[in-house]
C-alpha positions as YAML, in Angstrom:
chain: A
units: angstrom
residues:
- id: 1
  name: MET
  ca: [16.93, 32.39, -16.61]
- id: 2
  name: ALA
  ca: [15.02, 30.09, -14.24]
- id: 3
  name: LEU
  ca: [11.65, 30.00, -12.53]
- id: 4
  name: VAL
  ca: [12.64, 30.75, -8.93]
- id: 5
  name: THR
  ca: [10.29, 29.34, -6.29]
- id: 6
  name: TYR
  ca: [11.87, 30.86, -3.17]
- id: 7
  name: ILE
  ca: [13.64, 34.22, -3.52]
- id: 8
  name: LEU
  ca: [16.68, 34.32, -1.23]
- id: 9
  name: GLY
  ca: [18.41, 37.51, -2.32]
- id: 10
  name: ASP
  ca: [20.63, 39.08, -4.96]
- id: 11
  name: CYS
  ca: [22.15, 36.99, -7.74]
- id: 12
  name: PRO
  ca: [25.89, 36.20, -7.29]
- id: 13
  name: GLY
  ca: [26.19, 36.06, -11.09]
- id: 14
  name: CYS
  ca: [24.57, 39.17, -12.50]
- id: 15
  name: GLY
  ca: [23.97, 41.07, -9.27]
- id: 16
  name: GLY
  ca: [20.24, 41.27, -9.90]
- id: 17
  name: LYS
  ca: [18.29, 42.47, -6.87]
- id: 18
  name: ASN
  ca: [16.20, 39.73, -5.27]
- id: 19
  name: THR
  ca: [16.37, 37.50, -8.33]
- id: 20
  name: PHE
  ca: [18.26, 34.53, -6.85]
- id: 21
  name: GLY
  ca: [16.83, 31.59, -4.90]
- id: 22
  name: ASN
  ca: [15.62, 28.01, -4.85]
- id: 23
  name: ILE
  ca: [14.26, 26.55, -8.08]
- id: 24
  name: ASP
  ca: [13.33, 23.09, -6.81]
- id: 25
  name: VAL
  ca: [14.51, 20.04, -4.85]
- id: 26
  name: TYR
  ca: [15.62, 16.97, -6.81]
- id: 27
  name: ASN
  ca: [16.07, 13.83, -4.70]
- id: 28
  name: THR
  ca: [19.18, 14.83, -2.70]
- id: 29
  name: VAL
  ca: [20.00, 18.22, -4.20]
- id: 30
  name: VAL
  ca: [18.63, 21.75, -3.99]
- id: 31
  name: SER
  ca: [18.78, 23.54, -7.33]
- id: 32
  name: LEU
  ca: [19.21, 27.33, -7.13]
- id: 33
  name: GLY
  ca: [19.29, 29.91, -9.87]
- id: 34
  name: CYS
  ca: [18.55, 33.41, -11.03]
- id: 35
  name: GLY
  ca: [15.30, 34.62, -12.49]
- id: 36
  name: ARG
  ca: [17.14, 37.05, -14.73]
- id: 37
  name: CYS
  ca: [20.35, 35.35, -15.90]
- id: 38
  name: SER
  ca: [21.66, 31.80, -16.42]
- id: 39
  name: TYR
  ca: [23.56, 31.59, -13.12]
- id: 40
  name: LYS
  ca: [22.83, 28.33, -11.22]
- id: 41
  name: GLU
  ca: [24.02, 26.42, -8.16]
- id: 42
  name: ARG
  ca: [23.46, 22.93, -6.73]
- id: 43
  name: ARG
  ca: [23.67, 22.25, -3.02]
- id: 44
  name: PRO
  ca: [23.67, 18.69, -1.63]
- id: 45
  name: LEU
  ca: [21.28, 17.48, 1.06]
- id: 46
  name: PRO
  ca: [22.10, 14.80, 3.66]
- id: 47
  name: PRO
  ca: [20.60, 11.30, 3.34]
- id: 48
  name: VAL
  ca: [17.12, 10.71, 4.78]
- id: 49
  name: LYS
  ca: [15.44, 7.52, 5.99]
- id: 50
  name: LYS
  ca: [11.68, 7.91, 6.10]
- id: 51
  name: GLN
  ca: [9.29, 5.73, 8.06]
- id: 52
  name: VAL
  ca: [6.34, 4.39, 6.05]
- id: 53
  name: LEU
  ca: [2.86, 4.68, 7.54]
- id: 54
  name: TYR
  ca: [-0.31, 3.25, 6.01]
- id: 55
  name: LEU
  ca: [-3.48, 5.04, 7.07]
- id: 56
  name: ASP
  ca: [-6.70, 3.11, 6.78]
- id: 57
  name: GLN
  ca: [-9.74, 4.69, 5.19]
- id: 58
  name: PHE
  ca: [-11.44, 5.27, 8.53]
- id: 59
  name: PHE
  ca: [-8.67, 7.67, 9.60]
- id: 60
  name: PHE
  ca: [-9.03, 9.84, 6.52]
- id: 61
  name: SER
  ca: [-12.81, 9.92, 6.73]
- id: 62
  name: HIS
  ca: [-12.73, 11.15, 10.35]
- id: 63
  name: ALA
  ca: [-9.89, 13.59, 9.69]
- id: 64
  name: VAL
  ca: [-11.53, 15.22, 6.67]
- id: 65
  name: ARG
  ca: [-14.88, 15.57, 8.46]
- id: 66
  name: GLY
  ca: [-13.14, 17.28, 11.36]
- id: 67
  name: ASN
  ca: [-15.66, 16.04, 13.93]
- id: 68
  name: GLU
  ca: [-13.15, 14.25, 16.19]
- id: 69
  name: PRO
  ca: [-10.35, 16.46, 17.60]
- id: 70
  name: ASN
  ca: [-7.93, 13.55, 18.12]
- id: 71
  name: PHE
  ca: [-8.06, 12.66, 14.41]
- id: 72
  name: VAL
  ca: [-7.64, 16.29, 13.37]
- id: 73
  name: ALA
  ca: [-4.64, 16.71, 15.69]
- id: 74
  name: ALA
  ca: [-3.08, 13.46, 14.46]
- id: 75
  name: ALA
  ca: [-3.54, 14.53, 10.83]
- id: 76
  name: GLU
  ca: [-1.75, 17.81, 11.54]
- id: 77
  name: LEU
  ca: [1.12, 15.99, 13.30]
- id: 78
  name: ILE
  ca: [1.42, 13.60, 10.35]
- id: 79
  name: ARG
  ca: [1.48, 16.53, 7.93]
- id: 80
  name: LYS
  ca: [4.36, 18.11, 9.86]
- id: 81
  name: LEU
  ca: [6.34, 14.88, 10.05]
- id: 82
  name: CYS
  ca: [5.99, 14.40, 6.30]
- id: 83
  name: SER
  ca: [7.11, 17.97, 5.61]
- id: 84
  name: TRP
  ca: [10.12, 17.39, 7.90]
- id: 85
  name: GLN
  ca: [11.08, 14.42, 5.68]
- id: 86
  name: LEU
  ca: [10.72, 11.92, 8.53]
- id: 87
  name: LEU
  ca: [7.56, 10.13, 7.41]
- id: 88
  name: VAL
  ca: [5.83, 9.13, 4.20]
- id: 89
  name: VAL
  ca: [2.14, 8.17, 3.98]
- id: 90
  name: PRO
  ca: [1.63, 6.72, 0.49]
- id: 91
  name: TYR
  ca: [-1.81, 6.22, -0.97]
- id: 92
  name: SER
  ca: [-2.75, 3.03, -2.76]
- id: 93
  name: SER
  ca: [-5.06, 1.69, -5.45]
- id: 94
  name: VAL
  ca: [-7.15, 0.23, -2.61]
- id: 95
  name: HIS
  ca: [-7.57, 3.72, -1.14]
- id: 96
  name: GLU
  ca: [-8.80, 4.89, -4.51]
- id: 97
  name: ASP
  ca: [-11.21, 1.99, -5.02]
- id: 98
  name: GLU
  ca: [-12.71, 2.39, -1.56]
- id: 99
  name: THR
  ca: [-12.79, 6.19, -1.45]
- id: 100
  name: HIS
  ca: [-14.91, 6.53, -4.58]
- id: 101
  name: GLN
  ca: [-17.72, 4.68, -2.84]
- id: 102
  name: TRP
  ca: [-18.13, 7.57, -0.39]
- id: 103
  name: LYS
  ca: [-20.63, 10.37, -0.85]
- id: 104
  name: ASP
  ca: [-18.00, 13.13, -0.79]
- id: 105
  name: SER
  ca: [-15.36, 11.06, -2.55]
- id: 106
  name: LYS
  ca: [-13.52, 13.90, -4.32]
- id: 107
  name: GLU
  ca: [-12.97, 15.89, -1.13]
- id: 108
  name: LEU
  ca: [-11.86, 12.76, 0.70]
- id: 109
  name: PHE
  ca: [-9.49, 11.57, -2.01]
- id: 110
  name: ASP
  ca: [-8.01, 15.05, -2.45]
- id: 111
  name: PHE
  ca: [-7.28, 14.98, 1.29]
- id: 112
  name: ILE
  ca: [-5.64, 11.56, 0.99]
- id: 113
  name: LYS
  ca: [-3.46, 12.70, -1.91]
- id: 114
  name: ALA
  ca: [-2.47, 15.90, -0.11]
- id: 115
  name: THR
  ca: [-1.42, 13.86, 2.93]
- id: 116
  name: SER
  ca: [0.60, 11.50, 0.74]
- id: 117
  name: ARG
  ca: [2.51, 14.41, -0.86]
- id: 118
  name: GLY
  ca: [2.48, 12.48, -4.13]
- id: 119
  name: TYR
  ca: [3.91, 9.21, -2.80]
- id: 120
  name: GLU
  ca: [2.05, 6.19, -4.07]
- id: 121
  name: PHE
  ca: [2.20, 2.43, -3.64]
- id: 122
  name: SER
  ca: [2.30, 0.39, -6.80]
- id: 123
  name: PRO
  ca: [-1.17, -0.93, -7.70]
- id: 124
  name: ALA
  ca: [-2.18, -3.94, -5.64]
- id: 125
  name: TYR
  ca: [-2.06, -6.31, -8.61]
- id: 126
  name: ASP
  ca: [1.53, -5.24, -9.37]
- id: 127
  name: VAL
  ca: [2.65, -5.92, -5.80]
- id: 128
  name: GLU
  ca: [0.94, -9.31, -5.87]
- id: 129
  name: GLN
  ca: [2.60, -10.29, -9.16]
- id: 130
  name: ASN
  ca: [6.01, -8.91, -8.13]
- id: 131
  name: GLN
  ca: [5.93, -11.21, -5.13]
- id: 132
  name: LEU
  ca: [4.89, -14.19, -7.24]
- id: 133
  name: HIS
  ca: [7.69, -13.62, -9.75]
- id: 134
  name: GLU
  ca: [10.33, -13.38, -7.00]
- id: 135
  name: ALA
  ca: [8.99, -16.47, -5.24]
- id: 136
  name: PHE
  ca: [8.85, -18.41, -8.51]
- id: 137
  name: ALA
  ca: [12.44, -17.48, -9.30]
- id: 138
  name: ALA
  ca: [13.50, -18.75, -5.87]
- id: 139
  name: TYR
  ca: [11.44, -21.92, -6.38]
- id: 140
  name: ARG
  ca: [13.14, -22.68, -9.69]
- id: 141
  name: LYS
  ca: [16.61, -22.11, -8.19]
- id: 142
  name: GLY
  ca: [15.86, -24.42, -5.27]
- id: 143
  name: GLU
  ca: [16.35, -21.61, -2.74]
- id: 144
  name: GLY
  ca: [14.68, -21.49, 0.69]
- id: 145
  name: THR
  ca: [11.02, -20.59, 1.05]
- id: 146
  name: THR
  ca: [11.61, -17.52, 3.25]
- id: 147
  name: PHE
  ca: [10.42, -14.52, 1.26]
- id: 148
  name: LYS
  ca: [12.67, -11.46, 1.21]
- id: 149
  name: VAL
  ca: [10.63, -8.26, 1.44]
- id: 150
  name: SER
  ca: [12.05, -5.18, -0.29]
- id: 151
  name: ARG
  ca: [10.52, -1.78, -0.98]
- id: 152
  name: ASP
  ca: [10.98, -2.03, -4.73]
- id: 153
  name: GLN
  ca: [8.30, -4.73, -4.78]
- id: 154
  name: ALA
  ca: [5.72, -2.15, -3.68]
- id: 155
  name: PHE
  ca: [7.06, 1.22, -4.87]
- id: 156
  name: ARG
  ca: [8.06, 2.44, -8.30]
- id: 157
  name: ASP
  ca: [9.72, 5.57, -6.95]
- id: 158
  name: LYS
  ca: [12.32, 6.04, -4.23]
- id: 159
  name: LEU
  ca: [11.02, 7.06, -0.82]
- id: 160
  name: ASP
  ca: [14.21, 8.13, 0.91]
- id: 161
  name: VAL
  ca: [14.62, 11.34, -1.06]
- id: 162
  name: TRP
  ca: [13.84, 14.97, -0.32]
- id: 163
  name: ASP
  ca: [10.45, 16.14, -1.58]
- id: 164
  name: GLY
  ca: [10.26, 18.47, -4.54]
- id: 165
  name: TYR
  ca: [7.95, 21.47, -4.67]
- id: 166
  name: LEU
  ca: [5.47, 20.07, -7.17]
- id: 167
  name: ARG
  ca: [3.65, 16.81, -7.71]
- id: 168
  name: ILE
  ca: [1.80, 15.42, -10.73]
- id: 169
  name: GLU
  ca: [-1.50, 13.63, -10.26]
- id: 170
  name: VAL
  ca: [-2.82, 11.07, -12.72]
- id: 171
  name: GLY
  ca: [-6.43, 9.98, -12.59]
- id: 172
  name: ARG
  ca: [-7.71, 6.45, -13.02]
- id: 173
  name: TYR
  ca: [-10.93, 4.84, -14.25]
- id: 174
  name: ILE
  ca: [-12.90, 3.62, -11.24]
- id: 175
  name: GLY
  ca: [-15.95, 1.93, -12.75]
- id: 176
  name: ASP
  ca: [-19.65, 1.82, -11.84]
- id: 177
  name: ILE
  ca: [-19.69, 3.05, -8.23]
- id: 178
  name: ASP
  ca: [-23.28, 1.99, -7.52]
- id: 179
  name: LEU
  ca: [-22.53, -1.49, -8.82]
- id: 180
  name: ILE
  ca: [-19.38, -1.70, -6.70]
- id: 181
  name: ARG
  ca: [-21.30, -0.66, -3.57]
- id: 182
  name: SER
  ca: [-23.99, -3.24, -4.28]
- id: 183
  name: LEU
  ca: [-21.49, -6.05, -4.87]
- id: 184
  name: LYS
  ca: [-19.58, -5.08, -1.73]
- id: 185
  name: ALA
  ca: [-22.72, -5.29, 0.41]
- id: 186
  name: LYS
  ca: [-23.70, -8.65, -1.09]
- id: 187
  name: ALA
  ca: [-20.18, -10.01, -0.56]
- id: 188
  name: ILE
  ca: [-20.22, -9.13, 3.15]
- id: 189
  name: GLU
  ca: [-23.68, -10.62, 3.60]
- id: 190
  name: GLY
  ca: [-22.47, -13.76, 1.86]
- id: 191
  name: LEU
  ca: [-19.44, -13.90, 4.14]
- id: 192
  name: VAL
  ca: [-21.53, -13.60, 7.31]
- id: 193
  name: ASP
  ca: [-23.95, -16.24, 6.05]
- id: 194
  name: LEU
  ca: [-21.02, -18.70, 6.11]
- id: 195
  name: PHE
  ca: [-20.58, -18.25, 9.86]
- id: 196
  name: PRO
  ca: [-23.09, -20.94, 11.01]
- id: 197
  name: GLY
  ca: [-21.15, -23.55, 9.05]
- id: 198
  name: TRP
  ca: [-17.83, -22.31, 10.42]
- id: 199
  name: ARG
  ca: [-19.09, -22.72, 14.00]
- id: 200
  name: THR
  ca: [-19.61, -26.45, 13.50]
- id: 201
  name: SER
  ca: [-16.46, -27.04, 11.45]
- id: 202
  name: THR
  ca: [-13.84, -29.44, 12.81]
- id: 203
  name: SER
  ca: [-10.97, -28.14, 10.67]
- id: 204
  name: THR
  ca: [-7.90, -26.72, 12.45]
- id: 205
  name: PHE
  ca: [-6.33, -23.31, 11.94]
- id: 206
  name: ASP
  ca: [-3.47, -24.78, 9.90]
- id: 207
  name: GLN
  ca: [-5.90, -26.74, 7.76]
- id: 208
  name: ASN
  ca: [-7.89, -23.58, 7.08]
- id: 209
  name: VAL
  ca: [-4.72, -21.72, 6.10]
- id: 210
  name: ALA
  ca: [-3.86, -24.52, 3.69]
- id: 211
  name: LEU
  ca: [-7.39, -24.42, 2.26]
- id: 212
  name: GLU
  ca: [-7.02, -20.68, 1.59]
- id: 213
  name: HIS
  ca: [-3.72, -21.23, -0.21]
- id: 214
  name: GLY
  ca: [-5.25, -24.01, -2.27]
- id: 215
  name: ALA
  ca: [-8.22, -21.82, -3.19]
- id: 216
  name: ALA
  ca: [-5.88, -19.00, -4.26]
- id: 217
  name: ALA
  ca: [-3.85, -21.35, -6.47]
- id: 218
  name: LYS
  ca: [-7.01, -22.78, -7.99]
- id: 219
  name: GLY
  ca: [-8.27, -19.25, -8.65]
- id: 220
  name: TYR
  ca: [-5.22, -18.43, -10.77]
- id: 221
  name: ILE
  ca: [-5.44, -21.69, -12.70]
- id: 222
  name: ASP
  ca: [-9.20, -21.48, -13.30]
- id: 223
  name: ALA
  ca: [-8.92, -17.87, -14.50]
- id: 224
  name: TYR
  ca: [-6.18, -18.88, -16.95]
- id: 225
  name: ARG
  ca: [-8.21, -21.81, -18.25]
- id: 226
  name: THR
  ca: [-11.21, -19.53, -18.78]
- id: 227
  name: TYR
  ca: [-8.98, -17.14, -20.71]
- id: 228
  name: LEU
  ca: [-7.61, -19.95, -22.91]
- id: 229
  name: GLY
  ca: [-11.12, -21.28, -23.46]
- id: 230
  name: ARG
  ca: [-12.30, -17.92, -24.76]
- id: 231
  name: ILE
  ca: [-9.30, -17.64, -27.08]
- id: 232
  name: GLY
  ca: [-9.84, -21.20, -28.30]
- id: 233
  name: ALA
  ca: [-13.47, -20.37, -29.08]
- id: 234
  name: GLY
  ca: [-12.39, -17.42, -31.21]
- id: 235
  name: ASP
  ca: [-13.30, -14.74, -28.64]
- id: 236
  name: TRP
  ca: [-10.30, -12.47, -29.17]
- id: 237
  name: MET
  ca: [-11.79, -9.82, -26.90]
- id: 238
  name: ALA
  ca: [-10.45, -12.00, -24.09]
- id: 239
  name: ILE
  ca: [-7.07, -10.38, -24.71]
- id: 240
  name: VAL
  ca: [-8.60, -6.99, -23.92]
- id: 241
  name: ASP
  ca: [-11.24, -7.55, -21.25]
- id: 242
  name: SER
  ca: [-10.06, -10.58, -19.26]
- id: 243
  name: PRO
  ca: [-9.32, -9.88, -15.58]
- id: 244
  name: ILE
  ca: [-5.69, -9.38, -14.57]
- id: 245
  name: ILE
  ca: [-5.74, -12.60, -12.56]
- id: 246
  name: SER
  ca: [-6.14, -14.55, -15.81]
- id: 247
  name: GLN
  ca: [-2.66, -13.46, -16.92]
- id: 248
  name: VAL
  ca: [-0.75, -14.54, -13.79]
- id: 249
  name: VAL
  ca: [-0.08, -18.10, -14.97]
- id: 250
  name: GLN
  ca: [0.88, -16.91, -18.46]
- id: 251
  name: ASN
  ca: [3.28, -14.32, -17.02]
- id: 252
  name: LEU
  ca: [4.95, -16.92, -14.79]
- id: 253
  name: MET
  ca: [5.41, -19.20, -17.80]
- id: 254
  name: GLY
  ca: [7.46, -16.37, -19.29]
- id: 255
  name: HIS
  ca: [10.30, -17.33, -16.92]
- id: 256
  name: PHE
  ca: [11.14, -20.23, -19.24]
- id: 257
  name: GLY
  ca: [13.07, -20.03, -22.49]
- id: 258
  name: LYS
  ca: [12.11, -21.42, -25.87]
- id: 259
  name: ASP
  ca: [13.75, -24.74, -24.98]
- id: 260
  name: VAL
  ca: [10.86, -25.50, -22.58]
- id: 261
  name: THR
  ca: [7.56, -26.43, -24.17]
- id: 262
  name: PRO
  ca: [4.40, -24.60, -23.01]
- id: 263
  name: PRO
  ca: [2.90, -27.77, -21.45]
- id: 264
  name: ASP
  ca: [6.10, -28.34, -19.43]
- id: 265
  name: ALA
  ca: [6.22, -24.69, -18.38]
- id: 266
  name: LEU
  ca: [2.57, -24.83, -17.33]
- id: 267
  name: GLU
  ca: [3.23, -27.96, -15.28]
- id: 268
  name: GLN
  ca: [6.05, -26.23, -13.39]
- id: 269
  name: VAL
  ca: [3.92, -23.16, -12.72]
- id: 270
  name: MET
  ca: [1.09, -25.30, -11.37]
- id: 271
  name: LYS
  ca: [3.50, -27.14, -9.06]
- id: 272
  name: PHE
  ca: [4.77, -23.78, -7.81]
- id: 273
  name: LEU
  ca: [1.24, -22.57, -7.06]
- id: 274
  name: TYR
  ca: [0.79, -25.48, -4.67]
- id: 275
  name: SER
  ca: [4.25, -25.13, -3.11]
- id: 276
  name: ALA
  ca: [5.57, -23.67, 0.14]
- id: 277
  name: HIS
  ca: [7.24, -20.92, -1.89]
- id: 278
  name: PHE
  ca: [3.84, -19.72, -3.09]
- id: 279
  name: ALA
  ca: [2.35, -19.93, 0.39]
- id: 280
  name: ALA
  ca: [5.24, -17.83, 1.77]
- id: 281
  name: THR
  ca: [4.55, -14.81, -0.46]
- id: 282
  name: PRO
  ca: [3.41, -12.08, 1.98]
- id: 283
  name: TYR
  ca: [0.20, -11.33, 0.09]
- id: 284
  name: HIS
  ca: [-1.00, -14.92, 0.28]
- id: 285
  name: ASP
  ca: [0.54, -15.65, 3.68]
- id: 286
  name: ILE
  ca: [-1.26, -12.74, 5.35]
- id: 287
  name: GLN
  ca: [-4.52, -13.16, 3.46]
- id: 288
  name: ALA
  ca: [-4.79, -16.86, 4.25]
- id: 289
  name: ARG
  ca: [-4.01, -16.30, 7.93]
- id: 290
  name: MET
  ca: [-6.51, -13.45, 8.25]
- id: 291
  name: TYR
  ca: [-9.32, -15.57, 6.80]
- id: 292
  name: ALA
  ca: [-8.33, -18.53, 8.97]
- id: 293
  name: THR
  ca: [-8.20, -16.25, 12.04]
- id: 294
  name: LEU
  ca: [-11.69, -14.91, 11.34]
- id: 295
  name: LYS
  ca: [-12.94, -18.50, 11.07]
- id: 296
  name: ALA
  ca: [-11.32, -19.32, 14.41]
- id: 297
  name: MET
  ca: [-12.89, -16.26, 16.05]
- id: 298
  name: VAL
  ca: [-16.33, -17.16, 14.73]
- id: 299
  name: LYS
  ca: [-15.90, -20.74, 15.88]
- id: 300
  name: GLY
  ca: [-14.94, -19.39, 19.32]
- id: 301
  name: GLY
  ca: [-18.20, -17.44, 19.63]
- id: 302
  name: ALA
  ca: [-17.40, -14.06, 18.05]
- id: 303
  name: TYR
  ca: [-19.72, -12.37, 15.55]
- id: 304
  name: ALA
  ca: [-22.81, -14.18, 16.80]
- id: 305
  name: ASN
  ca: [-25.26, -11.42, 15.77]
- id: 306
  name: ARG
  ca: [-25.74, -11.35, 12.00]
- id: 307
  name: GLU
  ca: [-26.70, -7.69, 11.59]
- id: 308
  name: LYS
  ca: [-23.97, -6.44, 13.91]
- id: 309
  name: SER
  ca: [-21.45, -8.66, 12.13]
- id: 310
  name: ILE
  ca: [-22.40, -7.21, 8.74]
- id: 311
  name: GLN
  ca: [-21.92, -3.70, 10.09]
- id: 312
  name: ARG
  ca: [-18.67, -4.46, 11.91]
- id: 313
  name: LEU
  ca: [-17.15, -6.28, 8.93]
- id: 314
  name: SER
  ca: [-18.52, -3.95, 6.24]
- id: 315
  name: GLY
  ca: [-15.06, -3.19, 4.89]
- id: 316
  name: PHE
  ca: [-13.55, -6.61, 5.54]
- id: 317
  name: TYR
  ca: [-12.60, -7.53, 1.97]
- id: 318
  name: TYR
  ca: [-10.99, -4.17, 1.27]
- id: 319
  name: ASP
  ca: [-9.21, -4.27, 4.63]
- id: 320
  name: VAL
  ca: [-7.79, -7.74, 3.99]
- id: 321
  name: LYS
  ca: [-6.72, -6.58, 0.53]
- id: 322
  name: HIS
  ca: [-4.74, -3.54, 1.65]
- id: 323
  name: ILE
  ca: [-3.30, -5.18, 4.76]
- id: 324
  name: SER
  ca: [-2.11, -8.32, 2.94]
- id: 325
  name: THR
  ca: [-0.76, -6.26, 0.04]
- id: 326
  name: TYR
  ca: [0.96, -3.34, 1.76]
- id: 327
  name: ALA
  ca: [1.58, -4.09, 5.45]
- id: 328
  name: PRO
  ca: [4.94, -5.87, 4.85]
- id: 329
  name: TYR
  ca: [6.33, -2.67, 3.32]
- id: 330
  name: CYS
  ca: [5.26, -0.38, 6.17]
- id: 331
  name: ASP
  ca: [6.80, 0.54, 9.50]
- id: 332
  name: ALA
  ca: [3.35, 1.19, 10.95]
- id: 333
  name: PHE
  ca: [-0.23, 0.56, 9.89]
- id: 334
  name: LEU
  ca: [-3.30, 2.28, 11.36]
- id: 335
  name: MET
  ca: [-6.45, 0.21, 10.88]
- id: 336
  name: ASP
  ca: [-9.89, -0.06, 12.43]
- id: 337
  name: ALA
  ca: [-10.34, -2.04, 15.63]
- id: 338
  name: PRO
  ca: [-11.90, -5.25, 14.20]
- id: 339
  name: MET
  ca: [-9.06, -5.67, 11.71]
- id: 340
  name: ALA
  ca: [-6.41, -4.78, 14.31]
- id: 341
  name: GLU
  ca: [-7.75, -7.59, 16.49]
- id: 342
  name: ILE
  ca: [-7.37, -10.04, 13.62]
- id: 343
  name: ALA
  ca: [-3.93, -8.65, 12.69]
- id: 344
  name: ASP
  ca: [-2.72, -9.10, 16.27]
- id: 345
  name: GLN
  ca: [-3.86, -12.73, 16.31]
- id: 346
  name: VAL
  ca: [-2.17, -13.30, 12.94]
- id: 347
  name: GLY
  ca: [1.05, -11.97, 14.48]
- id: 348
  name: LEU
  ca: [1.57, -9.39, 11.77]
- id: 349
  name: GLU
  ca: [4.13, -7.42, 13.75]
- id: 350
  name: GLN
  ca: [6.14, -10.52, 14.62]
- id: 351
  name: ARG
  ca: [6.04, -11.85, 11.06]
- id: 352
  name: TYR
  ca: [6.77, -8.62, 9.19]
- id: 353
  name: GLY
  ca: [7.93, -6.03, 11.72]
- id: 354
  name: VAL
  ca: [5.05, -3.61, 11.13]
- id: 355
  name: ARG
  ca: [3.54, -1.82, 14.14]
- id: 356
  name: ILE
  ca: [-0.26, -2.18, 14.32]
- id: 357
  name: PHE
  ca: [-2.30, 0.74, 15.63]
- id: 358
  name: SER
  ca: [-6.02, 1.41, 16.00]
- id: 359
  name: ARG
  ca: [-8.39, 3.26, 18.30]
- id: 360
  name: THR
  ca: [-7.65, 0.69, 20.98]
- id: 361
  name: ASN
  ca: [-3.99, 1.80, 21.30]
- id: 362
  name: TRP
  ca: [-4.33, 5.38, 20.06]
- id: 363
  name: ASP
  ca: [-1.93, 6.78, 22.69]
- id: 364
  name: ALA
  ca: [0.76, 4.39, 21.48]
- id: 365
  name: PHE
  ca: [0.13, 5.57, 17.91]
- id: 366
  name: ILE
  ca: [0.61, 9.23, 18.87]
- id: 367
  name: ALA
  ca: [3.69, 8.32, 20.90]
- id: 368
  name: TRP
  ca: [5.16, 6.53, 17.87]
- id: 369
  name: LEU
  ca: [4.54, 9.58, 15.69]
- id: 370
  name: GLU
  ca: [6.01, 11.99, 18.23]
- id: 371
  name: GLY
  ca: [9.03, 9.75, 18.66]
- id: 372
  name: LEU
  ca: [10.02, 10.18, 15.01]
- id: 373
  name: THR
  ca: [11.50, 13.61, 15.75]
- id: 374
  name: ALA
  ca: [13.78, 12.26, 18.48]
- id: 375
  name: GLY
  ca: [16.64, 11.45, 16.12]
- id: 376
  name: MET
  ca: [16.47, 14.64, 14.08]
- id: 377
  name: THR
  ca: [20.00, 16.06, 13.88]
- id: 378
  name: GLU
  ca: [21.06, 19.68, 13.57]
- id: 379
  name: GLU
  ca: [22.36, 18.82, 10.09]
- id: 380
  name: HIS
  ca: [18.86, 17.66, 9.13]
- id: 381
  name: LYS
  ca: [17.28, 20.85, 10.49]
- id: 382
  name: GLU
  ca: [19.74, 22.99, 8.57]
- id: 383
  name: ALA
  ca: [18.99, 21.02, 5.43]
- id: 384
  name: LEU
  ca: [15.25, 21.58, 5.93]
- id: 385
  name: LEU
  ca: [15.79, 25.33, 5.93]
- id: 386
  name: LEU
  ca: [18.02, 25.03, 2.87]
- id: 387
  name: ALA
  ca: [15.43, 23.02, 0.95]
- id: 388
  name: TYR
  ca: [12.32, 24.75, 2.29]
- id: 389
  name: PRO
  ca: [13.34, 28.26, 3.44]
- id: 390
  name: ARG
  ca: [10.00, 29.22, 5.01]
- id: 391
  name: MET
  ca: [9.53, 26.01, 6.96]
- id: 392
  name: LYS
  ca: [8.76, 26.09, 10.67]
- id: 393
  name: LEU
  ca: [11.06, 23.60, 12.40]
- id: 394
  name: PRO
  ca: [10.09, 21.37, 15.33]
- id: 395
  name: ALA
  ca: [10.79, 22.78, 18.79]
...
């Protein structure tokens, strides 16, 4: 006897009236059974290839408020495309960090999770470290510096499968929200206060990119040294409460066997962190170029008004974080206009093949969404009705 979700009719096994139907969908199979006897069937579904869309926080906030019809209509179209197994809109740890700073955070995050249909990016720190491990392996083998992007670097679960009927949500500790808001505001003010110095700087774009890479490498090394210093001083709580960044160097040293001494392993890791292989990891490549692009824009006369700059760049650090972490694994990325301007100058689409959308090219965004149904075959439509019997198909 099974828990039948969709009743389809009488059971072929026991003849029970209206006891037979769909139990659930599992990856590429529909499981059917009877609510009265043990009779079961499995029916295969055709392969699917879903497009991946990242929606910036500003989209969700407008959509959930319902005060702008174009956002509401786009959200409904996205919902349909996801239900038709053509699109997936995963949520990320950055979504969660940023959302909980909003006044109505629960409503907003519930909306984000409902739109995602349970699909989730790996946490940002996992994606960052996955890239570093792959780049370090290539560095040690003497392979080229070109980084090979693959979905398994950013997703723990498969995307190109048919959605089941249920999803499980797991909460996460967020931290002191008021403190996070305060630190965020101070960080943006500190960023904008650097602008006068940037305007008189003589460094080139490439030099600024290199400086960002060097600062990132130094950040890993300094965090590791701080961690070792605490351990050396007998502060064993360092094992528990040290930031994740402090473990990056140690984890990379794990690539070596027992025949390599820790000092030699550390030396190789440090050389890697200042290598072209490190600079080519998407997370650091994009992040460095976005910061260098902002510097170039400021030097060229942009963001001259301090107060307006603080307002316009209020989410800059979060935006850089989610774009540099997740954009390489997306087919399209909807972001706010200031970040889209920077992303265009970085050449994000050319470098990683991700379409960039914002308010400034909203019509193109809607056209991209609507175009996803163009290749839907009759086989796919039939499979939709098999997997989700009450679904309304596209015209």
